Backbone as ProteinMPNN parsed JSONL, in Angstrom:
{"seq_chain_A": "MMDAIRKYLISLCAAALLCALVRALVPGGRMKKLCSLLCGIFLMTAALSGISGWQLSDFAQELSKMQVAAEQARREEAEQREIQIRQLVRQNMLLEEQNLIQWSRYNSFYPRYYRHPYWW", "coords_chain_A": {"N_chain_A": [[128.161, 56.53, 109.867], [125.839, 56.625, 108.289], [126.998, 55.823, 105.975], [127.577, 53.159, 106.519], [125.004, 52.103, 106.67], [124.19, 52.54, 104.058], [125.975, 50.855, 102.651], [125.142, 48.4, 103.686], [122.497, 48.219, 102.716], [122.997, 48.183, 99.966], [124.411, 45.782, 99.702], [122.449, 44.001, 100.508], [120.515, 44.372, 98.522], [121.998, 43.49, 96.319], [122.292, 40.793, 96.982], [119.618, 40.007, 96.861], [119.092, 40.422, 94.132], [120.844, 38.537, 93.029], [119.7, 36.171, 94.0], [117.225, 36.298, 92.682], [118.05, 36.074, 90.034], [119.182, 33.497, 90.031], [116.921, 31.961, 90.68], [115.41, 32.44, 88.421], [116.825, 31.094, 86.464], [116.709, 28.427, 87.182], [115.075, 25.354, 86.509], [111.498, 24.528, 86.665], [109.42, 22.871, 89.2], [110.43, 20.48, 91.73], [113.041, 21.262, 92.059], [113.004, 24.022, 91.729], [111.514, 24.792, 93.974], [113.255, 23.973, 96.021], [115.412, 25.625, 95.435], [114.214, 28.123, 95.913], [113.827, 27.947, 98.678], [116.518, 27.798, 99.556], [117.456, 30.252, 98.613], [115.907, 31.99, 100.162], [116.915, 31.408, 102.726], [119.539, 32.243, 102.308], [119.142, 35.005, 101.854], [118.087, 35.777, 104.347], [120.291, 35.229, 105.97], [122.156, 37.005, 104.878], [120.917, 39.432, 105.523], [120.837, 39.355, 108.356], [123.543, 39.047, 109.002], [124.622, 41.42, 108.146], [123.408, 43.276, 109.854], [124.304, 42.404, 112.324], [126.928, 43.246, 112.5], [126.869, 45.888, 113.18], [127.451, 48.512, 115.497], [125.81, 49.327, 118.391], [126.388, 51.435, 120.008], [127.378, 53.319, 118.265], [125.055, 54.069, 116.941], [123.725, 55.279, 119.079], [125.418, 57.441, 119.606], [125.19, 58.863, 117.174], [122.467, 59.472, 117.272], [122.359, 61.097, 119.552], [123.907, 63.242, 118.651], [122.256, 64.177, 116.59], [120.038, 64.963, 118.095], [121.107, 67.069, 119.607], [121.749, 68.835, 117.546], [119.177, 69.343, 116.561], [117.992, 70.606, 118.751], [119.576, 72.893, 118.915], [118.95, 74.09, 116.471], [116.252, 74.595, 116.95], [116.431, 76.479, 119.025], [117.776, 78.574, 117.675], [115.855, 79.207, 115.75], [113.793, 80.112, 117.395], [114.993, 82.39, 118.469], [115.277, 83.931, 116.13], [112.569, 84.294, 115.516], [111.777, 85.816, 117.723], [113.282, 88.136, 117.294], [112.093, 89.024, 114.907], [109.504, 89.546, 115.817], [110.016, 91.641, 117.613], [110.928, 93.566, 115.782], [108.599, 93.999, 114.281], [106.906, 95.06, 116.256], [108.313, 97.414, 116.911], [108.13, 98.704, 114.42], [105.345, 99.054, 114.209], [104.969, 100.72, 116.411], [106.346, 102.992, 115.596], [104.797, 103.741, 113.405], [102.452, 104.315, 114.736], [103.243, 106.491, 116.259], [103.573, 108.329, 114.261], [101.027, 108.909, 113.682], [99.699, 107.311, 111.827], [98.576, 104.846, 112.184], [96.355, 103.235, 114.497], [95.372, 101.699, 117.611], [92.799, 99.307, 117.676], [89.698, 98.525, 119.331], [89.704, 95.872, 119.404], [92.197, 94.888, 119.846], [94.103, 95.177, 117.732], [95.995, 96.651, 115.055], [94.933, 99.329, 112.954], [94.533, 101.368, 110.012], [94.583, 104.886, 110.63], [93.137, 106.709, 109.108], [91.267, 105.276, 107.731], [88.624, 104.573, 105.576], [85.571, 103.111, 105.186], [84.179, 101.658, 102.236], [81.395, 101.958, 102.077], [80.806, 104.183, 103.525], [81.192, 106.511, 102.165]], "CA_chain_A": [[127.037, 55.665, 110.166], [124.983, 56.554, 107.101], [127.75, 55.047, 104.995], [127.396, 51.743, 106.866], [123.635, 51.741, 106.281], [124.177, 52.484, 102.593], [126.661, 49.617, 102.242], [124.285, 47.279, 104.063], [121.377, 48.147, 101.777], [123.507, 47.785, 98.651], [124.719, 44.349, 99.731], [121.174, 43.28, 100.587], [119.924, 44.413, 97.173], [122.791, 42.615, 95.454], [121.937, 39.407, 97.315], [118.271, 39.764, 96.342], [119.197, 40.296, 92.677], [121.485, 37.255, 92.767], [118.689, 35.127, 94.225], [116.227, 36.375, 91.614], [118.678, 35.537, 88.833], [119.295, 32.041, 90.186], [115.572, 31.378, 90.606], [114.94, 32.524, 87.04], [117.55, 30.117, 85.654], [116.425, 27.057, 87.63], [113.816, 24.849, 85.947], [110.394, 24.385, 87.618], [109.285, 21.616, 89.935], [111.03, 20.378, 93.056], [114.309, 21.99, 92.054], [112.672, 25.445, 91.914], [111.122, 24.947, 95.375], [114.469, 23.876, 96.815], [116.179, 26.848, 95.164], [113.541, 29.208, 96.624], [114.147, 27.786, 100.092], [117.921, 28.173, 99.759], [117.58, 31.706, 98.411], [115.339, 32.63, 101.355], [117.891, 31.262, 103.808], [120.668, 33.101, 101.955], [118.76, 36.4, 102.087], [117.996, 35.991, 105.797], [121.656, 35.247, 106.485], [122.771, 38.266, 104.448], [120.309, 40.523, 106.287], [121.245, 39.277, 109.759], [124.99, 39.255, 109.149], [124.882, 42.857, 107.99], [122.961, 43.99, 111.05], [125.088, 41.984, 113.498], [128.196, 43.968, 112.522], [126.682, 47.263, 113.615], [127.657, 48.824, 116.907], [124.687, 50.124, 118.879], [126.908, 52.678, 120.584], [127.457, 54.272, 117.16], [123.709, 54.607, 116.755], [123.43, 56.164, 120.207], [126.177, 58.669, 119.398], [124.565, 59.597, 116.07], [121.191, 59.978, 117.746], [122.598, 62.228, 120.455], [124.347, 64.37, 117.82], [121.077, 64.712, 115.906], [119.206, 65.654, 119.079], [121.766, 68.334, 119.925], [121.579, 69.709, 116.384], [117.773, 69.747, 116.499], [117.766, 71.569, 119.835], [120.237, 74.133, 118.526], [118.146, 74.691, 115.407], [115.027, 75.11, 117.562], [116.792, 77.707, 119.73], [118.052, 79.616, 116.685], [114.583, 79.602, 115.142], [113.06, 80.896, 118.394], [115.644, 83.696, 118.521], [114.899, 84.663, 114.918], [111.161, 84.683, 115.646], [111.73, 86.896, 118.698], [113.796, 89.333, 116.617], [111.073, 89.482, 113.969], [108.395, 90.129, 116.588], [110.47, 92.953, 118.091], [110.944, 94.492, 114.651], [107.218, 94.355, 113.96], [106.392, 95.941, 117.295], [108.946, 98.719, 116.691], [107.555, 99.307, 113.215], [103.991, 99.499, 114.529], [105.061, 101.861, 117.321], [106.729, 104.15, 114.791], [103.629, 104.156, 112.628], [101.486, 104.901, 115.661], [103.758, 107.814, 116.605], [103.369, 109.204, 113.108], [99.572, 109.036, 113.532], [99.229, 106.606, 110.647], [97.737, 103.731, 112.605], [95.964, 103.277, 115.902], [94.858, 100.445, 118.133], [91.352, 99.167, 117.715], [89.27, 97.941, 120.605], [89.865, 94.43, 119.274], [93.626, 94.631, 120.008], [94.826, 95.089, 116.466], [96.242, 97.941, 114.435], [94.246, 99.629, 111.707], [94.91, 102.715, 109.573], [93.811, 105.917, 111.299], [92.231, 107.39, 108.19], [90.606, 104.277, 106.897], [87.194, 104.787, 105.35], [84.89, 101.98, 104.57], [83.578, 102.115, 100.972], [79.976, 102.307, 102.21], [80.649, 105.446, 104.252], [81.439, 107.677, 101.292]], "C_chain_A": [[126.127, 55.523, 108.947], [125.675, 55.759, 106.003], [127.586, 53.548, 105.254], [126.0, 51.268, 106.464], [123.536, 51.609, 104.766], [124.83, 51.203, 102.083], [125.81, 48.388, 102.538], [123.141, 47.122, 103.068], [121.834, 47.721, 100.385], [123.812, 46.289, 98.634], [123.444, 43.52, 99.805], [120.48, 43.261, 99.226], [120.68, 43.513, 96.203], [122.461, 41.151, 95.723], [120.55, 39.07, 96.773], [118.296, 39.607, 94.823], [119.838, 38.962, 92.28], [120.483, 36.108, 92.943], [117.635, 35.132, 93.123], [116.784, 35.799, 90.32], [118.773, 34.011, 88.893], [117.929, 31.385, 90.063], [115.029, 31.422, 89.19], [115.594, 31.464, 86.155], [117.23, 28.667, 86.001], [115.102, 26.603, 87.018], [112.776, 24.626, 87.056], [110.403, 23.054, 88.35], [109.944, 21.673, 91.294], [112.33, 21.175, 93.154], [114.061, 23.485, 92.315], [112.287, 25.705, 93.37], [112.346, 24.903, 96.287], [115.327, 25.131, 96.653], [115.555, 28.043, 95.887], [113.842, 29.148, 98.115], [115.576, 28.228, 100.382], [118.14, 29.67, 99.574], [117.006, 32.466, 99.6], [116.287, 32.575, 102.53], [119.099, 32.168, 103.563], [120.349, 34.571, 102.228], [118.645, 36.704, 103.581], [119.39, 36.073, 106.426], [122.349, 36.556, 106.115], [122.222, 39.436, 105.259], [120.804, 40.517, 107.734], [122.74, 39.504, 109.94], [125.339, 40.732, 108.983], [124.509, 43.638, 109.232], [123.837, 43.644, 112.25], [126.42, 42.723, 113.595], [128.077, 45.4, 113.015], [126.919, 47.393, 115.107], [126.514, 49.728, 117.366], [125.164, 51.424, 119.516], [127.059, 53.745, 119.5], [126.098, 54.899, 116.898], [123.359, 55.597, 117.854], [124.158, 57.488, 120.047], [125.566, 59.508, 118.285], [123.245, 60.224, 116.506], [121.373, 61.17, 118.667], [123.082, 63.45, 119.682], [123.165, 65.009, 117.104], [120.17, 65.464, 116.866], [119.801, 67.0, 119.447], [121.585, 69.319, 118.77], [120.144, 70.203, 116.272], [117.46, 70.787, 117.573], [118.389, 72.916, 119.5], [119.439, 74.837, 117.434], [116.851, 75.271, 115.963], [115.304, 76.413, 118.299], [117.043, 78.857, 118.752], [116.769, 80.118, 116.042], [113.771, 80.447, 116.112], [113.663, 82.296, 118.524], [115.275, 84.542, 117.309], [113.455, 85.14, 114.998], [111.014, 85.843, 116.626], [112.223, 88.204, 118.085], [112.755, 89.893, 115.658], [109.896, 90.12, 114.694], [108.787, 91.508, 117.104], [110.486, 93.977, 116.965], [109.537, 94.926, 114.272], [106.625, 95.299, 114.994], [106.998, 97.332, 117.143], [108.343, 99.444, 115.495], [106.149, 99.829, 113.504], [104.0, 100.688, 115.48], [105.45, 103.122, 116.56], [105.548, 104.661, 113.973], [102.574, 104.803, 113.517], [101.93, 106.306, 116.072], [103.54, 108.806, 115.467], [101.881, 109.421, 112.82], [99.051, 108.368, 112.267], [98.349, 105.416, 110.992], [97.356, 103.934, 114.062], [95.422, 101.915, 116.309], [93.343, 100.438, 118.041], [90.958, 98.579, 119.062], [89.374, 96.418, 120.582], [91.333, 94.013, 119.321], [94.333, 94.343, 118.685], [95.007, 96.495, 115.921], [95.346, 98.11, 113.218], [94.621, 101.045, 111.3], [93.992, 103.759, 110.204], [92.776, 106.534, 110.36], [91.56, 106.424, 107.236], [89.135, 104.624, 106.776], [86.635, 103.575, 104.649], [84.201, 102.467, 103.311], [82.104, 102.52, 101.102], [79.757, 103.636, 102.929], [80.805, 106.672, 103.383], [80.175, 108.226, 100.746]], "O_chain_A": [[125.696, 54.418, 108.617], [125.018, 55.101, 105.196], [127.47, 52.761, 104.314], [125.84, 50.15, 105.973], [122.89, 50.697, 104.25], [124.301, 50.543, 101.189], [125.76, 47.45, 101.742], [122.85, 46.01, 102.626], [121.13, 46.978, 99.702], [123.505, 45.605, 97.658], [123.376, 42.441, 99.217], [119.921, 42.239, 98.828], [120.072, 42.851, 95.363], [122.362, 40.356, 94.788], [120.332, 37.965, 96.278], [117.597, 38.751, 94.28], [119.42, 38.334, 91.307], [120.431, 35.189, 92.126], [117.201, 34.068, 92.68], [116.071, 35.112, 89.589], [118.476, 33.324, 87.916], [117.798, 30.353, 89.404], [114.267, 30.541, 88.792], [114.979, 30.989, 85.2], [117.46, 27.773, 85.187], [114.127, 27.355, 87.003], [113.123, 24.546, 88.234], [111.283, 22.22, 88.141], [110.02, 22.722, 91.933], [112.667, 21.698, 94.216], [114.823, 24.128, 93.036], [112.683, 26.72, 93.943], [112.462, 25.702, 97.216], [115.896, 25.634, 97.622], [116.277, 28.887, 96.417], [114.084, 30.177, 98.745], [115.819, 28.952, 101.347], [118.924, 30.282, 100.301], [117.565, 33.485, 100.005], [116.456, 33.558, 103.251], [119.619, 32.785, 104.492], [121.181, 35.299, 102.769], [119.06, 37.773, 104.03], [119.63, 36.894, 107.31], [123.046, 37.148, 106.939], [122.974, 40.333, 105.641], [121.151, 41.567, 108.275], [123.158, 40.096, 110.936], [126.265, 41.226, 109.627], [125.22, 44.565, 109.621], [124.085, 44.498, 113.101], [126.986, 42.814, 114.684], [129.092, 46.059, 113.244], [126.618, 46.482, 115.878], [126.286, 50.785, 116.777], [124.421, 52.405, 119.558], [126.891, 54.934, 119.771], [125.992, 56.103, 116.663], [122.762, 56.64, 117.587], [123.589, 58.546, 120.319], [125.434, 60.724, 118.424], [122.942, 61.363, 116.153], [120.629, 62.146, 118.578], [122.712, 64.576, 120.014], [123.074, 66.234, 117.018], [119.593, 66.488, 116.502], [119.068, 67.979, 119.586], [121.3, 70.496, 118.991], [119.915, 71.362, 115.925], [116.733, 71.746, 117.313], [117.799, 73.962, 119.77], [119.275, 76.056, 117.476], [116.395, 76.319, 115.506], [114.513, 77.352, 118.217], [116.582, 79.977, 118.972], [116.612, 81.317, 115.814], [113.121, 81.405, 115.693], [112.933, 83.276, 118.673], [114.993, 85.733, 117.443], [113.147, 86.262, 114.595], [110.22, 86.755, 116.393], [111.644, 89.262, 118.33], [112.555, 91.106, 115.6], [109.353, 91.124, 114.234], [107.989, 92.443, 117.043], [110.103, 95.129, 117.168], [109.309, 96.099, 113.975], [105.914, 96.239, 114.64], [106.281, 98.328, 117.235], [108.078, 100.645, 115.551], [105.802, 100.933, 113.085], [103.145, 101.568, 115.382], [104.939, 104.204, 116.849], [105.33, 105.868, 113.866], [101.883, 105.731, 113.096], [101.102, 107.205, 116.217], [103.344, 109.997, 115.708], [101.526, 110.048, 111.822], [98.058, 108.819, 111.696], [97.487, 105.019, 110.208], [97.98, 104.725, 114.769], [95.064, 101.091, 115.467], [92.689, 101.449, 118.298], [91.822, 98.179, 119.843], [89.163, 95.755, 121.597], [91.681, 92.915, 118.888], [95.073, 93.367, 118.563], [94.269, 97.414, 116.278], [95.037, 97.137, 112.53], [94.991, 101.85, 112.155], [92.782, 103.555, 110.305], [91.661, 106.844, 110.781], [91.323, 106.741, 106.07], [88.48, 104.934, 107.771], [87.171, 103.095, 103.651], [83.679, 103.582, 103.298], [81.619, 103.337, 100.32], [78.643, 104.159, 102.94], [80.562, 107.784, 103.851], [80.199, 109.203, 99.997]]}, "name": "protein", "num_of_chains": 1, "seq": "MMDAIRKYLISLCAAALLCALVRALVPGGRMKKLCSLLCGIFLMTAALSGISGWQLSDFAQELSKMQVAAEQARREEAEQREIQIRQLVRQNMLLEEQNLIQWSRYNSFYPRYYRHPYWW"}
């Protein structure tokens, strides 16, 4: 699908460059205005013909694949976050058992033997 979009954009850019080249070579006046009109029609035709060849079912399939991949990545990230939280809790419990940290009344850990610099 991305390959089809890439081909479409390349062909659209090529058509735009061709129109710019033709408009640059045409002398001014009524001929230039007519050339601009024809180039505009040519670009619109190139844009619409490229889009008309696309199958919307392909887009739907690609979108569903991307949604499934995003959901799987979200689940994996949530599992990793849960593992990290468990590791942190285990680490804090071990430190608490070793009497190195304790719970404060504000629901956070702090070192048991912490001294504020102003208390010395």
